[in-house]
C-alpha positions as a printed NumPy array, in Angstrom:
array([[-26.068,   4.985,  14.677],
       [-28.218,   5.496,  11.603],
       [-27.066,   5.04 ,   8.086],
       [-27.924,   8.59 ,   7.047],
       [-25.115,  10.127,   9.396],
       [-22.618,   9.125,   7.009],
       [-21.907,  10.097,   3.639],
       [-21.914,   7.666,   0.653],
       [-18.242,   8.991,  -0.046],
       [-15.531,   8.757,   2.363],
       [-13.04 ,  11.506,   3.434],
       [-10.743,  10.488,   0.735],
       [-13.462,  10.878,  -2.309],
       [-14.108,   7.068,  -2.639],
       [-17.655,   6.052,  -3.097],
       [-18.64 ,   3.377,  -0.548],
       [-19.909,   0.198,  -2.024],
       [-23.528,  -0.763,  -1.974],
       [-22.774,  -3.472,   0.834],
       [-21.083,  -1.143,   3.028],
       [-22.281,  -1.648,   6.512],
       [-23.153,   1.642,   8.211],
       [-23.934,   0.381,  11.435],
       [-20.776,  -1.452,  11.907],
       [-18.753,   1.3  ,  10.549],
       [-20.782,   3.691,  13.02 ],
       [-19.604,   1.479,  15.91 ],
       [-15.904,   1.292,  14.666],
       [-15.826,   5.141,  14.349],
       [-17.21 ,   5.879,  17.741],
       [-14.115,   4.317,  19.279],
       [-11.553,   5.121,  16.617],
       [-12.225,   8.933,  16.711],
       [-11.059,   8.575,  20.573],
       [ -7.879,   6.708,  19.104],
       [ -7.305,   9.427,  16.7  ],
       [ -7.578,  12.156,  19.176],
       [ -5.142,  10.631,  21.801],
       [ -2.461,   9.854,  18.929],
       [ -2.952,  13.375,  17.55 ],
       [ -1.971,  14.822,  21.151],
       [  0.975,  12.301,  21.244],
       [  2.367,  13.162,  18.   ],
       [  1.995,  16.855,  19.219],
       [  3.986,  16.285,  21.966],
       [  6.926,  14.999,  20.037],
       [ 10.115,  17.421,  20.139],
       [ 10.376,  19.479,  17.373],
       [ 14.135,  19.45 ,  16.755],
       [ 14.61 ,  15.987,  15.216],
       [ 10.864,  15.218,  15.395],
       [ 11.164,  12.606,  12.871],
       [ 14.276,  11.042,  13.44 ],
       [ 14.099,   7.236,  13.443],
       [ 13.723,   6.021,  17.029],
       [ 12.225,   3.169,  18.822],
       [  9.57 ,   5.843,  19.985],
       [  8.914,   7.184,  16.415],
       [  8.556,   3.507,  15.304],
       [  5.97 ,   2.814,  17.877],
       [  4.187,   6.008,  17.044],
       [  4.087,   4.956,  13.289],
       [  2.856,   1.501,  13.85 ],
       [ -0.156,   3.313,  16.004],
       [ -1.006,   5.475,  13.062],
       [  0.194,   9.075,  11.794],
       [ -2.414,  11.73 ,  11.937],
       [ -3.731,  12.642,   8.538],
       [ -2.504,  16.461,   9.043],
       [  1.175,  14.849,   9.832],
       [  1.422,  12.219,   6.818],
       [  2.81 ,  14.321,   4.195],
       [  5.645,  15.553,   6.448],
       [  6.285,  12.121,   8.171],
       [  6.15 ,  10.165,   5.114],
       [  8.575,  12.814,   3.353],
       [ 11.104,  12.475,   6.453],
       [ 10.944,   8.636,   7.244],
       [ 10.707,   7.572,   3.707],
       [ 14.07 ,   9.138,   2.419],
       [ 12.062,  11.126,  -0.031],
       [ 12.882,  14.512,   1.612],
       [ 16.548,  13.575,   1.56 ],
       [ 16.369,  12.543,  -2.294],
       [ 14.83 ,  15.9  ,  -2.992],
       [ 17.193,  17.829,  -1.38 ],
       [ 19.957,  16.072,  -3.013],
       [ 18.617,  16.214,  -6.448],
       [ 20.447,  18.512,  -9.097],
       [ 16.935,  19.222, -10.506],
       [ 13.797,  20.509,  -9.068],
       [ 10.545,  18.796,  -9.747],
       [  9.125,  21.547, -11.891],
       [ 12.465,  21.281, -14.091],
       [ 12.173,  17.448, -14.183],
       [  8.808,  17.354, -15.765],
       [  9.425,  19.261, -18.517],
       [ 10.881,  16.635, -20.143],
       [  8.124,  14.165, -21.659],
       [  9.157,  13.482, -25.073],
       [  8.682,   9.736, -25.012],
       [  5.204,   9.207, -26.81 ],
       [  5.02 ,   5.728, -26.354],
       [  5.027,   6.366, -22.421],
       [  2.769,   9.284, -22.483],
       [  0.213,   7.375, -24.354],
       [  0.355,   4.311, -22.2  ],
       [ -0.189,   6.716, -19.195],
       [ -3.178,   8.545, -20.623],
       [ -4.834,   5.339, -21.052],
       [ -4.434,   4.515, -17.474],
       [ -5.467,   7.942, -16.027],
       [ -9.225,   7.426, -16.55 ],
       [ -9.124,   3.933, -15.094],
       [ -7.492,   5.171, -11.991],
       [-10.234,   5.344,  -9.098],
       [-13.225,   5.729, -11.157],
       [-14.938,   5.634,  -8.258],
       [-13.516,   8.776,  -6.615],
       [-15.226,  11.863,  -6.897],
       [-11.95 ,  13.839,  -7.161],
       [-10.831,  11.867, -10.084],
       [-13.49 ,  13.139, -12.491],
       [-12.529,  14.571, -15.818],
       [-13.166,  18.088, -14.594],
       [-10.782,  17.891, -11.613],
       [ -7.193,  18.834, -11.527],
       [ -5.859,  15.548, -10.076],
       [ -5.894,  13.488, -13.364],
       [ -3.645,  16.106, -14.756],
       [ -1.317,  16.008, -11.609],
       [ -1.499,  12.137, -11.944],
       [ -0.328,  12.37 , -15.527],
       [  2.507,  14.759, -14.619],
       [  3.758,  12.51 , -11.728],
       [  3.695,   9.203, -13.623],
       [  5.257,  10.725, -17.053],
       [  7.918,  12.639, -15.016],
       [  8.883,   9.601, -13.193],
       [  8.745,   7.493, -16.231],
       [ 10.953,   9.559, -18.064],
       [ 13.652,   9.985, -15.276],
       [ 13.88 ,   5.976, -14.405],
       [ 14.537,   4.114, -17.504],
       [ 14.557,   0.746, -15.504],
       [ 11.05 ,   1.009, -14.595],
       [  9.424,   3.373, -17.122],
       [  5.752,   3.064, -16.607],
       [  4.131,  -0.013, -15.06 ],
       [  0.348,  -0.401, -14.532],
       [ -0.111,  -0.26 , -10.741],
       [  1.926,   2.817, -10.345],
       [ -1.186,   4.763, -11.291],
       [ -2.922,   3.491,  -7.979],
       [  0.123,   4.163,  -5.756],
       [  0.74 ,   7.683,  -7.155],
       [ -3.023,   8.394,  -7.118],
       [ -3.29 ,   7.495,  -3.539],
       [ -0.137,   9.622,  -2.595],
       [ -2.007,  12.631,  -4.406],
       [ -5.152,  12.423,  -2.344],
       [ -3.079,  12.103,   0.899],
       [ -0.507,  14.704,   0.283],
       [ -2.756,  16.996,  -1.959],
       [  0.957,  17.968,  -3.42 ],
       [  2.102,  16.811,  -6.764],
       [  5.706,  17.46 ,  -5.946],
       [  5.586,  15.574,  -2.661],
       [  3.87 ,  12.787,  -4.365],
       [  6.53 ,  12.485,  -6.986],
       [  9.336,  12.193,  -4.512],
       [  7.511,   9.819,  -2.358],
       [  6.89 ,   7.553,  -5.586],
       [ 10.501,   7.867,  -6.15 ],
       [ 11.384,   6.777,  -2.722],
       [  9.093,   3.898,  -2.942],
       [ 10.104,   2.439,  -6.125],
       [ 13.954,   3.065,  -6.097],
       [ 14.648,   2.676,  -2.566],
       [ 11.936,   0.766,  -0.31 ],
       [ 10.359,  -1.874,  -2.655],
       [ 12.457,  -4.601,  -4.632],
       [ 12.106,  -4.687,  -8.742],
       [  8.269,  -5.274,  -8.808],
       [  8.045,  -2.65 , -11.531],
       [ 10.741,  -3.298, -13.97 ],
       [ 10.02 ,  -5.25 , -17.117],
       [ 10.743,  -8.659, -15.841],
       [  9.006,  -7.905, -12.543],
       [ 11.541, -10.095, -10.842],
       [ 10.979,  -8.718,  -7.716],
       [  7.363,  -9.471,  -7.693],
       [  7.976, -13.128,  -8.992],
       [ 10.53 , -13.606,  -6.043],
       [  8.377, -12.174,  -3.54 ],
       [  5.456, -14.528,  -4.601],
       [  7.646, -17.359,  -3.773],
       [  8.603, -15.954,  -0.622],
       [  5.063, -15.524,   0.477],
       [  4.594, -19.122,  -0.403],
       [  7.359, -20.011,   2.049],
       [  5.945, -17.691,   4.687],
       [  2.485, -19.26 ,   4.5  ],
       [  4.053, -22.759,   4.395],
       [  5.875, -21.867,   7.646],
       [  3.137, -19.973,   9.777],
       [ -0.002, -21.44 ,   8.305],
       [  0.825, -25.165,   7.096],
       [ -2.859, -26.203,   6.921],
       [ -3.823, -23.338,   4.827],
       [ -0.929, -23.541,   2.46 ],
       [ -1.898, -27.362,   1.954],
       [ -5.347, -26.501,   1.188],
       [ -4.607, -23.765,  -1.189],
       [ -2.068, -25.986,  -3.082],
       [ -4.688, -28.658,  -3.106],
       [ -7.268, -26.34 ,  -4.784],
       [ -4.56 , -25.215,  -7.388],
       [ -4.849, -21.521,  -6.704],
       [ -1.272, -19.965,  -7.752],
       [ -0.255, -16.949,  -5.454],
       [  0.054, -15.011,  -8.58 ],
       [ -3.661, -14.911,  -8.713],
       [ -4.473, -13.876,  -5.362],
       [ -1.864, -11.49 ,  -4.269],
       [ -0.356,  -9.871,  -7.272],
       [ -2.361,  -6.953,  -6.45 ],
       [ -1.224,  -6.733,  -3.01 ],
       [  2.322,  -6.375,  -4.032],
       [  1.749,  -4.101,  -6.932],
       [ -0.681,  -1.869,  -5.754],
       [  0.593,  -1.889,  -2.103],
       [ -3.114,  -2.948,  -1.202],
       [ -4.519,   0.142,  -2.526],
       [ -7.82 ,  -0.885,  -4.636],
       [ -7.701,  -4.021,  -2.467],
       [ -8.533,  -3.116,   1.432],
       [-10.371,   0.143,   2.809],
       [ -8.511,   3.555,   2.276],
       [ -7.752,   4.139,   5.756],
       [ -6.521,   0.681,   6.431],
       [ -4.22 ,   1.06 ,   3.42 ],
       [ -2.9  ,   4.171,   4.868],
       [ -1.977,   2.701,   8.11 ],
       [ -0.361,   0.069,   6.277],
       [  1.655,   2.725,   4.159],
       [  2.853,   4.44 ,   7.462],
       [  4.555,   1.425,   8.289],
       [  5.955,   0.639,   4.682],
       [  7.395,   3.964,   4.678],
       [  9.3  ,   3.559,   7.79 ],
       [  9.948,  -0.418,   7.883],
       [ 10.123,  -1.281,   4.332],
       [  8.758,  -3.977,   2.276],
       [  8.619,  -6.603,   5.065],
       [  5.406,  -5.071,   6.125],
       [  3.652,  -6.152,   2.993],
       [  4.286,  -9.771,   3.957],
       [  3.078,  -9.084,   7.538],
       [ -0.133,  -7.696,   6.115],
       [ -0.41 , -10.644,   3.835],
       [ -0.139, -13.269,   6.788],
       [ -2.515, -11.512,   8.848],
       [ -5.182, -11.309,   6.121],
       [ -4.583, -15.08 ,   5.769],
       [ -4.77 , -15.567,   9.357],
       [ -8.075, -13.561,   9.683],
       [ -9.801, -15.356,   6.897],
       [ -8.5  , -18.761,   7.659],
       [-12.099, -20.356,   8.198],
       [-13.303, -19.031,   5.013],
       [ -9.848, -20.356,   2.908],
       [-10.29 , -23.769,   4.313],
       [-13.867, -23.896,   3.426],
       [-13.396, -22.996,  -0.096],
       [-14.001, -26.093,  -2.233],
       [-12.503, -25.016,  -5.385],
       [-10.367, -22.326,  -7.44 ],
       [-13.516, -20.242,  -7.876],
       [-14.602, -20.081,  -4.298],
       [-10.773, -19.695,  -3.353],
       [-10.259, -16.627,  -5.645],
       [-13.615, -15.124,  -4.346],
       [-12.707, -15.398,  -0.824],
       [ -9.405, -13.467,  -1.341],
       [-11.225, -10.767,  -3.518],
       [-13.665, -10.285,  -0.724],
       [-11.167,  -9.738,   2.154],
       [-11.252,  -6.13 ,   2.056],
       [-14.9  ,  -6.322,   2.892],
       [-14.356,  -8.051,   6.34 ],
       [-14.993,  -5.892,   9.546],
       [-11.709,  -6.922,  10.826],
       [-10.015,  -5.424,   8.096],
       [-12.135,  -2.305,   8.025],
       [-11.224,  -1.725,  11.812],
       [ -7.806,  -0.586,  10.772],
       [ -6.464,  -0.077,  14.238],
       [ -7.058,  -3.455,  15.554],
       [ -5.997,  -4.657,  12.231],
       [ -2.617,  -3.156,  12.633],
       [ -2.117,  -4.441,  16.103],
       [ -2.788,  -7.922,  14.539],
       [ -0.319,  -7.34 ,  11.734],
       [  2.549,  -6.81 ,  14.355],
       [  1.687, -10.034,  16.11 ],
       [  2.155, -12.441,  13.185],
       [  5.198, -13.227,  13.197],
       [  6.34 , -11.482,  16.51 ],
       [  9.91 , -11.136,  14.983],
       [ 10.656, -10.324,  11.366],
       [ 13.957,  -8.709,  10.759],
       [ 14.811,  -7.152,   7.391],
       [ 17.815,  -9.516,   7.109],
       [ 15.815, -12.579,   7.471],
       [ 13.374, -11.399,   4.54 ],
       [ 16.657, -10.607,   2.419],
       [ 17.811, -13.95 ,   3.297],
       [ 14.799, -15.647,   1.919],
       [ 14.52 , -13.484,  -1.046],
       [ 18.162, -14.324,  -1.929],
       [ 17.546, -18.014,  -1.83 ],
       [ 14.433, -17.53 ,  -4.147],
       [ 16.159, -15.431,  -6.533],
       [ 18.761, -17.967,  -6.956],
       [ 16.218, -21.037,  -7.457],
       [ 14.405, -18.839, -10.236],
       [ 17.551, -17.938, -11.862],
       [ 18.549, -21.681, -12.032],
       [ 15.064, -22.535, -14.005]])
């Protein structure tokens, strides 16, 4: 397909990089459109009564991708955000009136222009920057343990681009940070430190040769994968791939983050093993989002749920508890 058939901006407003391969993308999209049409029909066939009640059928549907037209409603239901909103004593419009902490609001104001500068919907003359500020400031003022942490702007920003709703984005952010993810965003970032150790153990178990090589080169996992955890792969992987990942995180929880990490490492096994020093290794991890096997989000997600074949939440929590104990003893 000719390059001219495709805009330099994707459907979510992100400018495509200069290195973007339009021909490969055209080949992928010609197949993926058929997948999307089939999935949309299957979602339309779901019974409307308890349409988004968690079942093995819905789990399978979520793993195969939620249609963009359904994402806001499905995310709100499967994440617990809808329940959280319903049980709240205050409506969002009431909550966002309280923004008296100038230290927090100034921090957020600094980060707003840094959020997706390559996205046409986050230009200064657009409404989204103000909506993003409202979401982040409201959340920060009503969660004293977290307040505001860099990285939340990317998550809330992408939520806004998908839902086009300030209120839904707020409740989805709240569900993610307070219910789904561990303590990544508190001041000690203890959840992140623990999960970096967990990732190290999982890579050692599943890809021992890669683990040895990374250790030999001397690359800390914090350098390679902090953004994976903090931004939930936003600003790291292609947008539609990120959204497919988020579909599953909202349903299955934070274990999906590790499945994606292991799949990225497996796909780039040869490049990782060929990296001769720290600089080459960091560059290898930085470029993972450009790999066509990652751009092909449908095939990528199929691979995500192959590696490993079984990954129960109770197993993840057991490994987390072990590393939490180790870190607390240091």
